[in-house]
C-alpha positions in Angstrom: 12.9 -24.0 -17.9 9.8 -25.9 -16.6 10.0 -28.7 -19.1 11.4 -32.2 -18.4 12.1 -34.6 -21.2 10.3 -37.9 -21.3 12.0 -41.1 -20.2 9.6 -43.1 -22.5 11.3 -43.9 -25.8 9.5 -45.9 -28.5 11.8 -48.2 -30.5 12.8 -46.6 -33.8 12.2 -49.9 -35.5 8.6 -50.0 -34.3 8.0 -46.4 -35.4 9.6 -47.1 -38.8 7.3 -50.1 -39.2 4.3 -48.0 -38.5 5.4 -45.3 -40.9 6.0 -47.9 -43.6 2.7 -49.5 -43.1 1.0 -46.2 -43.1 2.7 -45.2 -46.3 1.7 -48.4 -48.0 -1.9 -48.0 -47.0 -2.0 -44.4 -48.3 -0.5 -45.5 -51.6 -2.8 -48.5 -51.9 -5.9 -46.3 -51.2 -4.8 -43.5 -53.6 -4.1 -45.9 -56.5 -7.3 -47.9 -56.1 -9.6 -45.0 -55.9 -10.1 -42.2 -58.4 -12.0 -39.5 -56.4 -13.0 -37.7 -59.6 -15.0 -40.6 -60.9 -16.5 -42.0 -57.8 -19.9 -40.7 -56.6 -20.2 -39.5 -53.0 -20.9 -42.3 -50.6 -23.2 -41.6 -47.7 -21.3 -42.4 -44.5 -22.8 -44.3 -41.6 -22.9 -42.6 -38.2 -19.3 -42.4 -37.0 -18.1 -45.1 -34.6 -15.6 -44.0 -31.9 -12.1 -45.2 -32.8 -8.8 -45.3 -31.0 -5.7 -43.7 -32.5 -2.3 -44.8 -31.1 -0.4 -42.2 -29.2 3.0 -42.4 -30.8 5.3 -40.0 -28.9 5.7 -38.7 -25.4 8.0 -35.6 -25.5 8.1 -34.6 -21.8 6.2 -32.8 -19.0 5.6 -29.2 -18.0 5.6 -28.1 -14.3 2.6 -25.8 -14.8 -0.6 -25.7 -17.0 -0.4 -25.1 -20.7 -3.0 -22.7 -22.1 -2.3 -23.3 -25.8 -0.4 -25.4 -28.3 0.6 -25.0 -31.9 3.1 -26.7 -34.3 5.6 -24.5 -36.1 6.8 -25.8 -39.4 10.5 -25.2 -40.1 11.0 -23.2 -43.4 13.9 -25.4 -44.6 14.3 -28.6 -42.6 11.1 -30.4 -41.8 12.6 -32.6 -39.1 13.5 -29.4 -37.1 9.9 -28.3 -36.8 8.7 -27.5 -33.2 5.7 -27.8 -30.9 5.1 -24.4 -29.1 3.4 -24.3 -25.7 2.1 -21.3 -23.9 3.2 -22.3 -20.4 2.0 -19.5 -18.2 4.8 -17.8 -16.2 7.3 -20.1 -17.7 6.8 -18.4 -21.1 6.4 -19.9 -24.5 8.5 -23.1 -24.7 9.6 -24.6 -28.0 10.0 -28.4 -28.0 11.4 -30.4 -30.9 10.3 -33.9 -32.0 13.4 -35.4 -30.3 12.2 -34.6 -26.8 14.3 -31.4 -26.4 13.2 -28.0 -25.2 15.3 -25.8 -27.5 14.1 -22.3 -26.8 11.8 -20.2 -24.6 10.3 -16.8 -24.7 10.1 -15.1 -21.3 6.8 -13.7 -20.3 3.5 -14.8 -18.8 1.1 -16.4 -21.3 -2.2 -17.6 -19.8 -4.5 -17.3 -22.8 -3.0 -19.4 -25.5 -1.3 -18.5 -28.7 -2.1 -18.2 -32.4 0.2 -19.1 -35.4 0.0 -18.4 -39.1 2.3 -17.7 -42.0 2.3 -14.5 -44.1 3.3 -15.0 -47.8 6.2 -12.8 -48.8 6.8 -13.5 -52.5 8.5 -16.9 -52.8 8.9 -17.4 -49.0 6.7 -17.0 -46.0 7.1 -15.4 -42.6 5.9 -17.1 -39.4 3.8 -15.0 -37.0 3.1 -16.2 -33.5 0.7 -14.0 -31.5 0.2 -14.3 -27.7 -0.9 -12.0 -24.9 1.9 -11.4 -22.3 0.3 -10.7 -18.9 3.6 -9.6 -17.4 4.1 -7.0 -20.2 0.4 -6.1 -20.4 0.4 -6.4 -24.2 -0.1 -8.6 -27.2 3.2 -9.7 -28.6 4.1 -10.9 -32.1 7.2 -13.2 -32.5 8.7 -15.7 -34.9 11.5 -18.3 -34.7 15.0 -18.2 -36.2 16.8 -21.4 -36.9 20.4 -22.4 -36.1 20.4 -22.0 -33.1 16.7 -21.7 -32.5 15.6 -18.5 -30.9 12.5 -16.3 -30.6 12.6 -12.9 -32.4 10.2 -10.1 -31.8 8.4 -8.4 -34.7 8.4 -4.6 -34.9 4.8 -3.4 -35.0 3.4 -0.3 -36.8 -0.2 1.0 -37.0 -2.7 0.9 -34.2 -0.3 -0.3 -31.4 -2.3 1.1 -28.5 -4.9 -1.7 -28.9 -2.2 -4.3 -28.2 -2.7 -3.7 -24.5 -6.2 -5.3 -24.6 -6.4 -7.8 -27.5 -6.3 -11.6 -26.5 -5.7 -13.5 -29.8 -7.8 -16.6 -30.7 -6.6 -17.4 -34.2 -5.5 -16.0 -37.5 -7.7 -16.2 -40.7 -5.8 -16.7 -43.9 -6.6 -17.1 -47.6 -4.3 -18.3 -50.4 -5.4 -15.2 -52.5 -4.8 -12.5 -49.8 -1.5 -10.9 -48.8 -2.6 -10.2 -45.2 -4.0 -12.1 -42.2 -7.1 -11.5 -40.2 -6.4 -11.5 -36.5 -9.4 -12.6 -34.5 -9.1 -11.7 -30.8 -11.1 -10.9 -27.7 -11.1 -7.1 -27.1 -11.3 -5.1 -23.9 -15.2 -5.4 -23.8 -15.0 -9.2 -24.1 -16.3 -9.2 -27.7 -14.8 -11.0 -30.7 -12.9 -8.5 -32.9 -11.1 -8.5 -36.2 -8.0 -6.6 -37.3 -5.8 -7.1 -40.3 -2.0 -7.9 -40.1 0.3 -7.3 -43.1 4.0 -7.0 -43.8 5.4 -3.5 -43.8 9.0 -3.9 -44.8 10.6 -5.8 -41.9 7.8 -4.9 -39.6 4.1 -5.9 -39.2 1.3 -3.4 -39.6 -1.9 -3.9 -37.7 -5.2 -2.1 -38.4 -7.8 -1.0 -35.8 -9.8 -3.9 -34.3 -13.5 -3.9 -35.2 -16.0 -5.6 -32.9 -18.0 -8.4 -34.6 -20.9 -8.6 -32.2 -20.1 -12.0 -30.6 -19.3 -12.1 -26.9 -19.3 -15.9 -26.3 -16.7 -17.1 -28.8 -14.0 -19.2 -27.1 -11.7 -20.3 -29.9 -11.4 -20.5 -33.7 -9.5 -22.2 -36.5 -8.9 -21.3 -40.2 -9.1 -22.9 -43.6 -6.0 -21.2 -44.9 -6.9 -21.9 -48.5 -10.4 -20.4 -48.7 -10.3 -17.9 -45.9 -13.2 -19.5 -44.1 -12.8 -19.4 -40.4 -14.6 -21.6 -37.8 -15.8 -20.1 -34.5 -16.7 -22.1 -31.4 -19.3 -20.6 -29.2 -19.9 -21.3 -25.5 -23.1 -23.3 -26.2 -21.2 -25.8 -28.3 -22.3 -24.5 -31.7 -19.7 -23.9 -34.5 -20.2 -21.1 -37.0 -18.3 -20.2 -40.1 -17.5 -16.9 -41.7 -15.2 -15.5 -44.4 -12.2 -13.9 -42.7 -11.8 -11.2 -45.3 -15.4 -10.2 -46.1 -16.1 -6.5 -45.7 -19.0 -7.4 -43.4 -18.4 -10.6 -41.4 -21.5 -12.8 -41.7 -21.7 -15.9 -39.4 -23.4 -19.0 -40.7 -24.1 -22.3 -38.9 -21.6 -25.1 -39.5 -22.5 -27.7 -36.9 -23.6 -28.3 -33.3 -21.2 -30.4 -31.3 -22.6 -33.3 -29.3 -23.1 -32.9 -25.5 -20.2 -31.9 -23.4 -17.9 -28.9 -23.0 -16.1 -28.1 -26.3 -12.5 -27.0 -25.5 -10.6 -26.4 -28.8 -10.8 -26.4 -32.6 -8.1 -27.2 -35.1 -8.0 -27.7 -38.9 -6.1 -30.3 -40.9 -5.8 -29.1 -44.5 -5.1 -31.3 -47.6 -4.7 -30.6 -51.3 -7.6 -30.4 -53.7 -9.6 -28.3 -51.2 -10.0 -31.2 -48.8 -9.8 -30.4 -45.2 -11.1 -31.4 -41.8 -12.2 -29.5 -38.7 -11.2 -31.3 -35.4 -13.1 -30.4 -32.2 -11.9 -31.7 -28.9 -14.8 -32.1 -26.5 -14.8 -33.0 -22.8 -17.7 -35.4 -22.8 -19.3 -38.1 -20.6 -20.7 -39.8 -23.7 -17.1 -41.0 -24.7 -15.5 -44.0 -23.3 -13.3 -41.5 -21.3 -13.6 -37.9 -20.3 -13.0 -36.5 -23.8 -13.5 -37.3 -27.5 -12.2 -35.7 -30.7 -14.7 -35.2 -33.5 -13.7 -34.8 -37.2 -15.8 -32.9 -39.7 -15.3 -32.5 -43.5 -15.0 -28.8 -44.2 -16.6 -29.0 -47.6 -19.7 -30.7 -46.4 -20.0 -29.9 -42.7 -20.4 -33.6 -42.2 -19.1 -35.7 -39.3 -16.6 -38.2 -40.7 -15.4 -39.8 -37.4 -14.6 -39.5 -33.8 -11.7 -40.9 -31.8 -9.6 -40.9 -28.6 -5.9 -41.4 -28.2 -4.9 -44.9 -27.0 -1.8 -46.6 -25.7 1.1 -47.6 -27.9 4.2 -49.6 -26.9 5.3 -48.0 -23.6 3.2 -44.9 -24.0 0.0 -44.9 -22.0 -3.4 -43.9 -23.4 -4.4 -40.3 -23.0 -6.9 -40.0 -20.2 -7.6 -36.2 -20.2 -6.6 -33.3 -22.5 -5.9 -29.8 -21.3 -4.4 -28.4 -24.6 -4.9 -29.6 -28.1 -3.8 -28.7 -31.7 -3.5 -30.4 -35.1 -1.7 -29.7 -38.4 -1.5 -31.8 -41.5 1.7 -30.3 -42.8 4.9 -32.4 -43.3 6.9 -32.7 -40.1 9.0 -35.7 -41.3 9.2 -39.4 -40.5 6.1 -40.7 -38.8 4.6 -37.2 -39.0 5.2 -36.6 -42.7 1.4 -36.4 -43.2 0.9 -34.2 -40.1 0.6 -34.4 -36.3 -1.8 -34.0 -33.4 -0.2 -32.6 -30.3 -1.9 -32.6 -26.9 -1.1 -31.9 -23.3 -2.5 -34.5 -20.9 -3.4 -34.1 -17.3 -4.7 -31.7 -14.7 -1.9 -32.3 -12.1 1.0 -33.3 -14.3 1.1 -31.9 -17.8 2.6 -34.3 -20.4 3.1 -33.4 -24.0 2.2 -36.2 -26.4 1.9 -36.7 -30.2 -0.2 -38.8 -32.6 0.3 -39.2 -36.3 -2.2 -37.7 -38.8 -1.6 -40.8 -41.0 -3.1 -43.0 -38.3 -6.2 -40.7 -38.1 -6.6 -40.7 -41.8 -6.3 -44.4 -42.2 -8.4 -45.5 -39.2 -11.2 -43.1 -40.1 -10.9 -44.0 -43.8 -10.6 -40.3 -44.9 -10.1 -39.3 -48.5 -6.5 -39.7 -49.6 -5.0 -36.6 -51.3 -1.6 -35.0 -51.8 -0.2 -33.2 -48.7 -0.7 -29.4 -48.3 1.9 -27.7 -46.1 0.4 -24.7 -44.3 3.5 -22.6 -44.6 3.4 -22.8 -48.4 -0.2 -21.7 -48.9 -0.2 -18.4 -50.8 3.5 -18.5 -51.6 4.1 -17.7 -55.3 6.3 -19.7 -57.7 9.3 -17.8 -59.1 7.5 -17.5 -62.5 4.8 -15.4 -60.9 7.3 -12.9 -59.7 8.5 -12.3 -63.3 11.8 -14.1 -62.8 13.1 -15.9 -65.9 15.3 -19.0 -66.0 18.4 -18.0 -68.0 20.6 -20.7 -69.4 24.2 -19.9 -70.0 25.4 -21.7 -73.1 29.0 -22.0 -74.1 30.1 -20.0 -77.1 30.6 -22.1 -80.2 33.6 -21.3 -82.3 33.9 -22.6 -85.8 37.2 -24.4 -86.4 38.5 -24.7 -90.0 38.4 -28.2 -91.3 41.5 -30.3 -90.9 43.3 -30.6 -94.2 
């Protein structure tokens, strides 16, 4: 396996102190401010901030084309960072600096992750194009011990030879996913993916008339999906509309935009993060944050040093997720791969981003749980077994 664990270990006491301070600040902000009774405040132009880089998990021997964070369905501390690592396959790394599983293949064009609601649970779906197999593959992870498992596919399987996935679109009110991918002609396409028993069913891909989309990210609550074009503009469209209509969202500042990610919170609060290689930053990159509801810039930041972990100088792969991954990452995590010669996997805490950028504090929203129905919606009733009461004759 082409992954070596890091020799840099941050003191647990230091991390615990940061987690505690972060929690206190979150609690103080949420109790002092009632978002329902405070008028919107116009924000000043964002000032570039520095977020501490809180973990260094290890290094890859070869470039990583895509990252995502997989949320464990039962044990949050056992969640994993997944890396598309070229001919080394897809490598699963836990938050304890261990590579715990790998999927053989050659994955040069990234990967996409989402969760399909299945009643009271959800199924993880990871899509990535395997150059060695010449096809798009769909997998999930099983726990204990961790291993990749292949989904069986029904429907229009011939098109799997040409589709390169960009992202999944999801909505809390829809029981299927939209798969956005680049088709054989180089155009953006959409197909639908749904559960069909123990298999996945995929519909024919339809071209959407965009040939310069490089990546996308989803608001899994509303179904709105954000598309990055080669000219640095970001457009938004509903992933499930019969006719996909693209609307302007924002134009990113100068530089080469590389990747998008969404960090979703409760009460329909969420943020779009755009990682841009840019000379206008203090270094060769900057990460911009936009409020999804207002298409408004709320901050920009780089990843700085912390304890024995050095500052991030360059980013070659990037993702973010505001789900609960436990401990310092109970409010979410940013994962990046640093470097162009050596490829180091590092993490930053979403709590630090939220606090330093002074973002609205809300309850957490775990991406895996979006669209999952409570037991009462499935018609199940809670039955209480009461002991039978027997009347005893009075004692004479």
